[in-house]
C-alpha positions as CSV (number, residue, x, y, z in Angstrom):
1,M,-24.8,-36.1,19.3
2,A,-27.7,-35.1,17.0
3,P,-30.4,-32.9,18.6
4,K,-33.1,-35.4,18.1
5,R,-31.2,-38.1,20.0
6,A,-30.0,-35.7,22.6
7,M,-33.6,-34.6,23.3
8,Q,-34.6,-38.2,23.8
9,R,-31.9,-38.6,26.5
10,A,-32.6,-35.2,28.1
11,D,-34.9,-34.8,31.1
12,A,-36.5,-31.7,29.4
13,A,-36.2,-29.5,26.4
14,I,-37.3,-25.9,25.9
15,V,-36.9,-22.7,23.9
16,G,-36.6,-19.7,26.2
17,K,-35.5,-16.1,26.3
18,L,-32.7,-15.3,28.8
19,I,-34.0,-12.7,31.2
20,R,-31.3,-12.6,33.9
21,V,-28.2,-14.3,35.2
22,V,-27.9,-14.5,39.0
23,P,-24.4,-15.4,40.4
24,R,-24.3,-18.2,42.9
25,G,-20.7,-18.0,44.2
26,R,-17.6,-17.8,42.1
27,L,-18.3,-20.8,39.9
28,K,-22.1,-21.2,39.4
29,A,-25.0,-19.0,38.3
30,D,-28.8,-19.4,37.9
31,Y,-29.9,-18.4,34.4
32,R,-33.5,-17.2,34.4
33,Y,-35.5,-17.9,31.2
34,L,-39.0,-16.9,30.0
35,V,-40.2,-20.2,28.5
36,Q,-41.5,-19.7,25.0
37,H,-41.9,-23.3,23.9
38,V,-41.8,-26.7,25.7
39,Y,-40.7,-29.7,23.7
40,K,-40.2,-32.0,26.6
41,G,-41.7,-30.9,29.9
42,G,-41.0,-31.5,33.6
43,P,-41.6,-30.1,37.1
44,G,-41.9,-26.3,37.0
45,I,-41.7,-26.0,33.2
46,R,-44.6,-24.3,31.5
47,R,-45.0,-22.0,28.5
48,G,-45.0,-18.4,29.6
49,G,-43.4,-19.3,32.9
50,L,-40.0,-18.4,34.3
51,L,-37.5,-21.2,34.7
52,S,-34.2,-21.1,36.6
53,V,-31.4,-23.2,35.2
54,R,-28.1,-23.8,37.2
55,S,-24.9,-23.8,35.2
56,A,-21.3,-22.8,35.4
57,R,-20.9,-19.0,35.6
58,K,-18.3,-18.7,32.7
59,S,-18.5,-20.0,29.2
60,S,-14.9,-21.2,29.5
61,A,-16.2,-23.7,32.0
62,C,-19.1,-24.7,29.6
63,G,-21.5,-22.3,31.2
64,L,-24.6,-21.2,29.4
65,P,-24.5,-18.2,27.0
66,H,-25.0,-14.8,28.7
67,G,-26.9,-13.0,25.8
68,K,-29.8,-11.3,27.6
69,H,-33.1,-11.2,25.7
70,R,-31.8,-13.8,23.2
71,R,-33.7,-17.0,22.5
72,Y,-32.0,-20.4,23.1
73,G,-33.1,-24.0,22.5
74,M,-31.9,-25.9,25.5
75,L,-31.7,-29.5,26.7
76,L,-32.1,-29.8,30.5
77,A,-31.1,-32.3,33.1
78,R,-32.7,-32.7,36.5
79,D,-30.3,-32.5,39.5
80,G,-32.4,-33.1,42.6
81,P,-34.8,-30.1,42.9
82,R,-33.2,-28.0,40.2
83,W,-32.7,-27.9,36.4
84,T,-29.2,-27.8,35.0
85,S,-27.6,-27.4,31.6
86,G,-24.3,-26.4,30.0
87,L,-23.0,-25.0,26.7
88,C,-23.3,-28.3,24.8
89,G,-27.0,-28.5,25.8
90,V,-27.7,-25.3,23.9
91,F,-29.1,-25.4,20.3
92,R,-30.4,-23.0,17.8
93,P,-34.2,-22.9,18.5
94,R,-35.0,-24.1,15.0
95,L,-32.9,-27.3,15.4
96,L,-35.3,-28.6,18.1
97,E,-38.2,-27.9,15.7
98,S,-36.4,-29.8,12.8
99,P,-37.8,-33.2,12.1
100,R,-34.3,-34.4,11.0
101,G,-32.4,-32.9,13.9
102,T,-29.0,-33.7,12.3
103,E,-27.0,-30.6,13.2
104,H,-24.9,-30.2,16.3
105,C,-24.2,-27.8,19.2
106,A,-24.7,-24.0,18.6
107,S,-21.5,-23.2,20.3
Protein backbone atom coordinates (compact mmCIF):
# COMPACT_ATOMS: atom_id res chain seq x y z
CA MET A 1 0.00 0.00 0.00
CA ALA A 2 1.32 3.48 -0.83
CA PRO A 3 2.42 5.52 2.23
CA LYS A 4 -0.15 8.27 1.64
CA ARG A 5 -3.04 5.81 1.65
CA ALA A 6 -1.54 3.84 4.54
CA MET A 7 -1.24 7.06 6.57
CA GLN A 8 -4.92 7.80 5.98
CA ARG A 9 -5.81 4.39 7.40
CA ALA A 10 -3.35 4.56 10.33
CA ASP A 11 -4.39 5.86 13.75
CA ALA A 12 -1.21 7.98 13.93
CA ALA A 13 2.00 8.68 11.99
CA ILE A 14 5.34 9.99 13.28
CA VAL A 15 9.03 10.28 12.62
CA GLY A 16 11.02 9.29 15.68
CA LYS A 17 14.48 8.32 16.82
CA LEU A 18 14.72 4.93 18.54
CA ILE A 19 16.12 5.41 22.04
CA ARG A 20 15.62 2.04 23.70
CA VAL A 21 14.06 -1.41 23.30
CA VAL A 22 12.52 -2.89 26.46
CA PRO A 23 11.73 -6.64 26.28
CA ARG A 24 8.23 -7.64 27.44
CA GLY A 25 8.49 -11.41 27.65
CA ARG A 26 9.85 -13.70 24.93
CA LEU A 27 7.72 -12.40 22.07
CA LYS A 28 7.02 -8.68 22.59
CA ALA A 29 8.97 -5.50 23.29
CA ASP A 30 8.30 -1.83 23.88
CA TYR A 31 10.23 0.40 21.49
CA ARG A 32 10.85 3.88 22.92
CA TYR A 33 11.12 6.76 20.46
CA LEU A 34 11.92 10.44 20.76
CA VAL A 35 9.19 11.96 18.58
CA GLN A 36 10.74 14.33 16.04
CA HIS A 37 7.74 15.02 13.83
CA VAL A 38 4.02 14.29 14.11
CA TYR A 39 2.13 13.78 10.83
CA LYS A 40 -1.00 12.39 12.42
CA GLY A 41 -1.34 12.69 16.18
CA GLY A 42 -3.17 10.89 18.92
CA PRO A 43 -3.16 10.39 22.70
CA GLY A 44 0.30 10.78 24.22
CA ILE A 45 1.97 11.79 20.94
CA ARG A 46 3.74 15.13 20.87
CA ARG A 47 6.86 16.48 19.20
CA GLY A 48 9.84 16.22 21.56
CA GLY A 49 8.09 13.65 23.75
CA LEU A 50 8.87 10.00 24.32
CA LEU A 51 6.55 7.44 22.81
CA SER A 52 6.34 3.74 23.63
CA VAL A 53 5.28 1.42 20.79
CA ARG A 54 4.55 -2.28 21.35
CA SER A 55 5.71 -4.70 18.67
CA ALA A 56 7.11 -8.17 18.17
CA ARG A 57 10.56 -8.58 19.65
CA LYS A 58 12.19 -10.04 16.54
CA SER A 59 12.26 -8.74 12.99
CA SER A 60 11.57 -12.29 11.76
CA ALA A 61 8.14 -11.89 13.41
CA CYS A 62 7.64 -8.47 11.75
CA GLY A 63 8.95 -6.61 14.80
CA LEU A 64 10.23 -3.05 14.49
CA PRO A 65 13.87 -2.36 13.54
CA HIS A 66 16.36 -2.31 16.45
CA GLY A 67 18.74 0.39 15.12
CA LYS A 68 19.23 2.61 18.16
CA HIS A 69 19.53 6.34 17.51
CA ARG A 70 18.22 5.89 13.95
CA ARG A 71 15.23 7.82 12.59
CA TYR A 72 12.15 5.98 11.39
CA GLY A 73 8.92 7.08 9.79
CA MET A 74 6.21 5.00 11.39
CA LEU A 75 2.51 4.32 11.04
CA LEU A 76 0.84 3.43 14.32
CA ALA A 77 -2.31 1.59 15.37
CA ARG A 78 -4.11 2.01 18.67
CA ASP A 79 -4.65 -1.20 20.67
CA GLY A 80 -6.55 -0.22 23.80
CA PRO A 81 -4.28 2.04 25.84
CA ARG A 82 -1.10 1.43 23.83
CA TRP A 83 0.35 2.20 20.42
CA THR A 84 1.46 -0.70 18.22
CA SER A 85 3.27 -1.10 14.92
CA GLY A 86 5.22 -3.63 12.89
CA LEU A 87 7.85 -3.81 10.22
CA CYS A 88 5.49 -2.95 7.34
CA GLY A 89 4.40 0.19 9.19
CA VAL A 90 7.95 1.56 8.97
CA PHE A 91 8.92 3.95 6.18
CA ARG A 92 11.86 6.12 5.30
CA PRO A 93 11.10 9.43 7.01
CA ARG A 94 11.17 11.31 3.70
CA LEU A 95 8.36 9.12 2.29
CA LEU A 96 5.91 10.50 4.83
CA GLU A 97 6.96 14.00 3.77
CA SER A 98 6.51 13.24 0.07
CA PRO A 99 3.38 14.72 -1.50
CA ARG A 100 3.15 11.75 -3.90
CA GLY A 101 3.78 9.00 -1.35
CA THR A 102 4.08 6.29 -4.00
CA GLU A 103 6.93 4.19 -2.60
CA HIS A 104 6.52 1.19 -0.34
CA CYS A 105 7.81 -0.31 2.91
CA ALA A 106 11.40 0.44 3.95
CA SER A 107 12.08 -3.19 4.82
